[in-house]
Structures are given as C-alpha cells and as structure tokens.
matplotlib code that plots the C-alpha trace (Angstrom):
import matplotlib.pyplot as plt

x = [-161.0, -160.2, -163.0, -163.8, -163.5, -166.3, -165.5, -163.5, -164.5, -160.9, -159.6, -157.1, -153.6, -153.1, -152.0, -149.7, -148.1, -145.8, -143.8, -141.3, -138.0, -135.4, -132.7, -129.0, -126.3, -122.6, -119.7, -118.2, -114.2, -112.0, -109.2, -105.3, -106.1, -105.0, -109.2, -109.4, -112.7, -115.9, -119.1, -122.5, -124.5, -128.2, -130.6, -134.5, -136.2, -139.7, -140.7, -143.1, -144.0, -146.1, -147.5, -146.6, -147.4, -148.9, -145.4, -143.5, -143.1, -141.0, -139.8, -138.9, -137.4, -135.5, -133.4, -131.6, -128.2, -125.2, -121.5, -119.3, -115.8, -112.6, -109.0, -105.5, -103.7, -100.9, -100.1, -96.8, -96.6, -98.5, -100.8, -104.5, -107.7, -109.8, -113.4, -115.5, -119.0, -120.9, -124.4, -125.7, -129.4, -130.3, -132.6, -132.8, -134.4, -135.8, -137.6, -139.3, -139.9, -142.5, -142.3, -146.1, -149.1, -151.3, -149.6, -146.2, -145.0, -141.1, -139.4, -136.1, -135.1, -132.5, -132.0, -129.7, -128.4, -127.9, -126.7, -125.7, -123.4, -124.8, -122.2, -119.1, -117.8, -114.2, -113.3, -109.8, -107.9, -104.0, -101.5, -99.1, -100.6, -97.6, -95.4, -97.1, -97.8, -101.5, -103.4, -106.2, -109.4, -111.1, -114.6, -117.0, -121.0, -122.7, -120.0, -122.2, -121.7, -123.7, -124.1, -126.3, -128.3, -129.6, -131.7, -134.6, -137.9, -140.2, -143.7, -144.3, -147.8, -149.9, -148.1, -144.7, -141.9, -137.9, -135.6, -131.9, -129.7, -126.1, -125.2, -122.5, -120.7, -119.2, -117.1, -115.8, -111.5, -110.4, -107.2, -106.5, -105.7, -109.0, -112.0, -113.2, -115.8, -119.3, -118.5, -120.3, -122.7, -124.8, -128.3, -130.8, -134.2, -137.5, -140.8, -144.3, -146.7, -148.5, -151.6, -151.8, -154.8, -157.8, -158.1, -160.0, -163.8, -162.6, -160.5, -163.3, -164.2, -161.3, -160.7, -164.0, -163.8, -165.7, -164.9, -164.2, -167.3, -167.9, -167.7, -169.3, -167.2, -170.8, -171.8, -169.1, -168.4, -164.9, -165.7, -162.9, -162.5, -161.0, -159.4, -161.1, -158.5, -161.6, -161.4, -157.6, -157.9, -160.4, -158.4, -155.2, -157.8, -159.3, -155.9, -154.4, -152.3, -154.2, -151.1, -150.9, -154.6, -154.3, -151.4, -152.6, -155.7, -153.9, -151.9, -155.1, -156.8, -153.6, -153.3, -157.0, -156.3, -153.5, -156.0, -158.1, -155.5, -154.2, -157.5, -158.8, -155.2, -154.8, -157.7, -159.8, -160.8, -164.5, -166.6, -165.2, -166.6, -165.4, -167.0, -165.2, -164.3, -167.2, -169.8, -168.2, -170.9, -173.7, -171.4, -171.3, -175.2, -175.5, -177.1, -175.4, -178.1, -176.9, -173.0, -171.3, -169.3, -168.2, -164.6, -165.7, -167.7, -170.5, -173.8, -173.0, -176.5, -175.0, -177.2, -176.3, -178.2, -178.3, -176.9, -174.0, -170.7, -168.5, -165.1, -163.8, -160.2, -158.4, -154.6, -153.5, -152.1, -153.2, -154.1, -151.7, -151.6, -147.8, -148.1, -152.2, -152.9, -152.2, -148.7, -147.2, -148.8, -150.3, -153.5, -155.9, -158.9, -162.0, -166.0, -168.9, -168.8, -165.1, -163.8, -160.2, -159.9, -157.4, -155.6, -155.3, -157.0, -154.7, -155.9, -152.6, -150.3, -147.5, -146.4, -143.2, -143.3, -143.5, -140.9, -143.9, -146.3, -150.1, -150.8, -147.6, -149.5, -153.5, -152.0, -150.2, -153.6, -155.5, -152.9, -153.3, -157.2, -157.4, -155.1, -157.0, -160.2, -158.7, -158.0, -161.9]
y = [-73.4, -70.3, -69.0, -65.5, -63.2, -61.4, -59.1, -59.7, -59.2, -58.9, -55.3, -53.6, -53.1, -49.0, -47.0, -45.8, -48.4, -47.8, -50.9, -51.0, -53.1, -54.4, -55.2, -56.9, -55.4, -56.6, -54.0, -54.7, -54.1, -55.6, -58.3, -57.3, -53.7, -51.6, -51.8, -55.7, -56.9, -56.7, -56.9, -57.2, -54.2, -53.7, -50.7, -49.6, -48.1, -46.5, -46.6, -45.3, -46.7, -45.0, -47.5, -45.2, -48.0, -52.0, -53.4, -50.3, -48.7, -45.8, -45.8, -43.4, -44.3, -42.9, -45.5, -45.2, -47.2, -48.6, -49.4, -51.3, -52.2, -52.6, -52.1, -51.8, -49.0, -47.9, -46.1, -45.5, -49.0, -51.4, -52.1, -52.7, -53.4, -50.5, -51.1, -48.1, -47.6, -44.8, -44.3, -43.1, -40.9, -42.9, -41.7, -44.2, -44.0, -46.7, -48.1, -51.3, -53.9, -56.4, -59.1, -60.5, -57.9, -60.4, -61.7, -59.2, -61.9, -60.8, -57.9, -56.4, -52.6, -50.2, -46.7, -44.1, -43.5, -40.6, -40.4, -37.9, -39.3, -38.7, -39.6, -41.6, -43.9, -45.1, -47.6, -46.1, -43.6, -44.1, -41.7, -41.2, -42.1, -40.0, -42.8, -45.0, -42.2, -42.1, -39.0, -38.2, -39.4, -36.6, -37.6, -36.6, -36.1, -34.1, -35.9, -36.2, -39.9, -41.2, -44.6, -46.7, -49.8, -53.0, -55.7, -58.1, -58.4, -61.6, -61.6, -63.8, -63.0, -59.7, -58.0, -59.7, -59.8, -60.0, -58.0, -58.5, -55.8, -54.3, -50.6, -49.9, -46.1, -43.8, -42.4, -45.8, -45.3, -48.1, -47.7, -45.2, -45.3, -43.8, -44.1, -40.7, -42.3, -45.1, -48.5, -50.6, -53.0, -56.0, -55.9, -58.8, -57.7, -58.6, -56.1, -55.4, -53.8, -51.3, -50.6, -54.1, -54.8, -56.1, -60.2, -61.6, -62.8, -66.2, -65.1, -63.7, -66.5, -68.5, -68.9, -71.0, -73.9, -76.6, -80.4, -82.1, -83.3, -86.6, -87.4, -89.1, -89.9, -90.5, -87.2, -84.9, -82.5, -80.2, -76.4, -74.8, -70.5, -69.3, -65.7, -62.5, -59.6, -57.6, -54.3, -54.1, -54.4, -51.3, -49.8, -50.0, -48.8, -45.5, -44.8, -45.1, -48.2, -50.3, -52.1, -53.5, -54.0, -56.3, -58.1, -58.6, -59.9, -62.6, -63.6, -64.2, -66.0, -68.3, -68.7, -70.1, -72.1, -73.8, -74.5, -76.3, -78.2, -79.0, -80.3, -82.0, -84.0, -84.6, -84.8, -88.4, -88.2, -86.9, -84.6, -81.0, -78.1, -74.3, -70.6, -67.1, -65.1, -62.9, -65.8, -66.1, -64.9, -66.8, -70.3, -69.5, -69.0, -71.9, -70.9, -73.0, -72.8, -70.6, -70.2, -73.4, -73.7, -76.9, -76.6, -75.2, -72.1, -73.3, -73.7, -76.9, -79.2, -81.0, -81.1, -80.1, -80.8, -81.0, -84.2, -83.3, -82.8, -79.7, -79.1, -75.2, -75.2, -72.4, -71.4, -68.9, -68.3, -70.2, -68.4, -68.8, -68.3, -67.6, -64.7, -63.7, -63.4, -65.4, -66.6, -69.0, -69.9, -73.0, -75.0, -74.4, -76.4, -75.0, -76.4, -74.9, -72.0, -71.3, -71.9, -73.2, -76.7, -77.9, -81.0, -84.1, -83.2, -81.8, -78.3, -76.8, -78.1, -75.8, -74.6, -73.3, -69.9, -71.9, -74.8, -77.3, -76.6, -76.1, -80.2, -81.4, -79.8, -81.1, -84.5, -84.9, -83.3, -86.2, -88.7, -86.8, -86.9, -90.5, -91.5, -89.1, -90.8, -94.4, -93.4, -92.3]
z = [24.6, 26.9, 29.3, 28.4, 31.8, 32.9, 35.8, 39.3, 43.0, 44.5, 45.8, 44.1, 45.2, 46.4, 44.1, 47.4, 49.4, 52.9, 54.1, 57.0, 57.2, 59.5, 57.7, 58.4, 56.5, 55.9, 54.6, 51.3, 52.0, 49.8, 51.4, 52.1, 52.9, 56.3, 56.7, 57.0, 59.2, 58.0, 60.8, 60.5, 61.5, 61.1, 59.6, 59.7, 56.9, 56.0, 52.2, 50.3, 46.8, 44.2, 41.2, 37.8, 35.5, 36.3, 35.9, 37.5, 40.8, 42.6, 45.7, 48.0, 51.4, 54.9, 56.1, 59.5, 58.5, 60.1, 59.2, 61.2, 60.6, 61.9, 60.8, 62.4, 64.7, 66.8, 70.1, 71.7, 72.6, 70.7, 67.6, 68.5, 66.7, 66.2, 66.2, 64.0, 63.5, 61.8, 61.5, 58.0, 56.7, 53.7, 51.4, 48.5, 45.6, 43.5, 40.5, 40.4, 37.9, 38.5, 35.6, 36.6, 36.9, 38.4, 41.5, 41.9, 43.9, 43.1, 41.8, 40.5, 41.6, 41.0, 42.0, 43.8, 47.4, 48.2, 52.4, 55.1, 57.9, 61.1, 63.7, 64.0, 67.3, 67.2, 69.7, 70.8, 69.2, 68.4, 70.4, 67.6, 64.0, 62.2, 63.4, 60.9, 58.6, 59.3, 59.0, 61.6, 60.3, 58.3, 58.1, 60.3, 60.4, 57.9, 55.3, 52.1, 50.6, 47.6, 45.8, 43.5, 44.7, 43.3, 44.7, 44.2, 46.7, 47.3, 48.5, 51.6, 51.5, 51.2, 54.4, 54.5, 51.9, 52.0, 50.1, 49.3, 47.6, 46.7, 47.7, 45.4, 47.2, 44.8, 47.6, 48.4, 49.4, 51.4, 50.3, 52.5, 56.3, 57.1, 54.7, 53.8, 52.1, 53.0, 51.8, 49.6, 51.4, 51.0, 53.1, 53.5, 55.5, 56.2, 55.3, 56.9, 54.4, 56.9, 54.1, 52.5, 50.2, 52.2, 52.0, 49.2, 49.8, 49.8, 53.1, 55.1, 57.3, 57.0, 60.6, 61.3, 63.2, 61.6, 61.5, 58.5, 56.6, 55.2, 51.7, 49.5, 46.3, 44.3, 45.3, 45.1, 42.7, 42.6, 41.5, 40.3, 41.1, 38.2, 37.9, 35.7, 37.0, 34.8, 37.5, 37.2, 33.7, 33.8, 36.2, 33.4, 30.6, 32.2, 32.9, 29.4, 30.0, 27.0, 26.0, 29.8, 30.3, 26.5, 27.7, 31.3, 30.2, 27.9, 30.9, 32.9, 30.1, 29.8, 33.8, 33.2, 30.8, 32.2, 35.6, 33.3, 31.6, 34.8, 36.4, 33.2, 32.8, 37.0, 38.5, 38.5, 41.5, 41.0, 38.2, 38.0, 37.1, 36.9, 38.0, 37.7, 40.9, 40.3, 41.0, 44.5, 46.6, 44.6, 45.0, 48.9, 48.8, 47.0, 43.8, 41.4, 38.4, 35.3, 37.0, 37.2, 34.0, 31.8, 30.5, 27.4, 29.0, 28.2, 31.2, 33.1, 33.2, 36.0, 39.0, 42.5, 45.1, 48.8, 48.8, 46.7, 48.4, 47.1, 47.7, 45.9, 44.6, 43.0, 42.5, 45.1, 48.5, 51.7, 54.8, 57.3, 61.2, 61.5, 59.2, 59.8, 56.5, 53.5, 51.9, 49.5, 46.6, 44.9, 44.8, 48.0, 48.7, 50.7, 51.4, 50.2, 51.9, 51.3, 54.5, 54.2, 54.7, 57.5, 58.4, 58.1, 54.9, 52.0, 51.3, 50.3, 47.5, 46.9, 43.5, 45.1, 43.3, 39.6, 40.0, 40.6, 37.4, 38.1, 36.5, 38.7, 42.0, 40.8, 40.3, 43.7, 45.3, 43.8, 45.1, 48.4, 48.6, 47.6, 50.7, 53.2, 52.1, 52.8, 56.3, 57.1]

ax = plt.figure().add_subplot(projection="3d")
ax.plot(x, y, z, "-o")
ax.set_aspect("equal")
plt.show()
C-alpha cells in the first residue's frame, strides 16, 4: 500500500540558476583534408538557466571559446606545419529536458550557438601561397558564425556537474585551403552551480565528529524516511502546471513504494518503521509517538524508549568532504540525530544512478551491517 503524502521540508530549486563551466574541446575535422590535425583546446563559460516548466529549463550563456588546428603551408623553400588558434565569443541558447522531476540528476539539451570571431593567431605565414594556388586567409576578427548544439549533463552533487556536447557549425568549410568558417567541435566540461539549493535538513550537522555508538540488536529500530515533495507539488499547482504536479505526486508515491518494498524484502536485521520528511525535526527531538508509521501507513504502536538504538535510512545523496556537499545517490544511513554515519560503518550503498535497484542496495546494506557487527 502506498503511504499518503503529507508535505515536505526541503528547499525548492531556484527558478534562476547560474553555473560556471570549464571545458576541454576537440575540433572536428574530417580526415584527408588539407587541414589535418585536430588539437585539443579549452573554453570558459557562464550560464544562466530559468525554469520554465517542471521538466524544462531555458539556458542562456556567454562562452569564451578557442578552436585550434594545424594545416599544410609553404614558403619559397619548404612545406611546413602552420598552427592556427581562433578565439570566439559564443552566446549559446538551449532548452533543457529533465526526465526526472524529483532529482533532476541528468538532463538533455539542444539549441543554437551564434558566435563571433574575436581574434586569430597563425604561427607562421607562408611567403608564396600562389605557388600552391592557395589564397590568403579571408577570415578575421568580427566574422559571424552559427551552429547548433546537442548535449547531456549529469549532476555529481547539488553544486557540481559534468556536461558533454557537440556543436555542429553551419559555416564549416574544411574543403577550402583557408577555412572561412568555424569548425564543428566536441566539448566536455566541469560545472559549478553558484546558487545551488540549500542543503537538506538532514545535512545541517553532518560534520559532527561523534564516535559510532554501540548497537544492541535486540533494541535496534531502523526508521526509514520517505519523500513527499508536497511543497514542490503545491508550487506546480500554483503556477498552473496541474499535470506536472499530478505526475510528480505519482513519481513520489512510486518511489516511496519501491523504498518500502526494498526494506520489507531486503532488510531483516531489526524492526523497520517509516516516517515522512516533514517529521524530521520531531524525530531528531526524539518525539516518535504518532509520527512513526507501519508499512501500510497506520500509526505504529512500537515503543521507542531511551534504551532503543535507532538508525535512520533514506535514499538520497550522502555528504562528501571531497565535494563539500552532497554527491552520488543511494542508501544513506544516519544516527538518531541525523548525523551521517562514517566509516567503518557501512553508511552508504550507491545505486550507481539506477544500475543497482533499491532492493539490491538494501540487501547489500543488511549484509554489510551484519559483517560490521561481527567485528565489534
């Protein structure tokens, strides 16, 4: 049975988000042409994205980009390699699509990329281009180019993400001795969101350095936190996105049911009970009566007292000291005060972005918890 939604305490994603990106690029040049070597090069960008619908963003950007390549050239005495580097100002405009409203872990995007050539550097000019029937380079600063971009992004944490895309240039003319237009290119980048959402309530005091407390199996209870997304659902309804609100509610209920089934079928170490994320503050204040639920949504009559050891589990993102915020996705375990557990306790079981099911993650945690207990 699916438990009913009761509201949530997590912060909403901002309507406007701003992200900086550092890119590594690869020029796309066909083989067996006069321009024959594709050199790697870099770019830096600042993007502003506006949420136009629950599954869609529109993104504007300013990108200082470089294109580097080499070609055959000649002077009066020899044929040599001429290295060329071009600097562009790109203004990409893209539409983002996110398959999942609740996490927005990954998305696809497409759009147009107008650009202006800012400057161009050539390592060595040939002395006698007419000898090889090669005209002087006609392109220079101020040239306008246009392309389309296709790509995908993946969140590593609320602040960090990676992106990969391909920009096809309509002005690409590699068959000419001097390319009067811009080349198409591949890019992969690392982004940092400047105004990321505030951390979840469960992440407020995750850095506390407390010793792992002793567990006694006979007195232990696993409390599983379930999502509601009620604030986001209300926001969608207020904005007139009724269908998206209904679909988000269905997604949340489905995910909650998957979580309940995973624990009921995969966890046998101790008693299991459930609560909603709106009750997190009451749970941290050790007020369990009327809050803790059975799997069917009824109020639990399980007595939780001072002698009861409590673990709290949820499917979400663990705190990462490396990223300074949450990263990844999987089963995360906290103590009774929502302090994330730490090694050697098995505090995190990754689902590898859906490659491992929730049930498999719970089974793995049950096994690791038993192994951990044997070592104590």
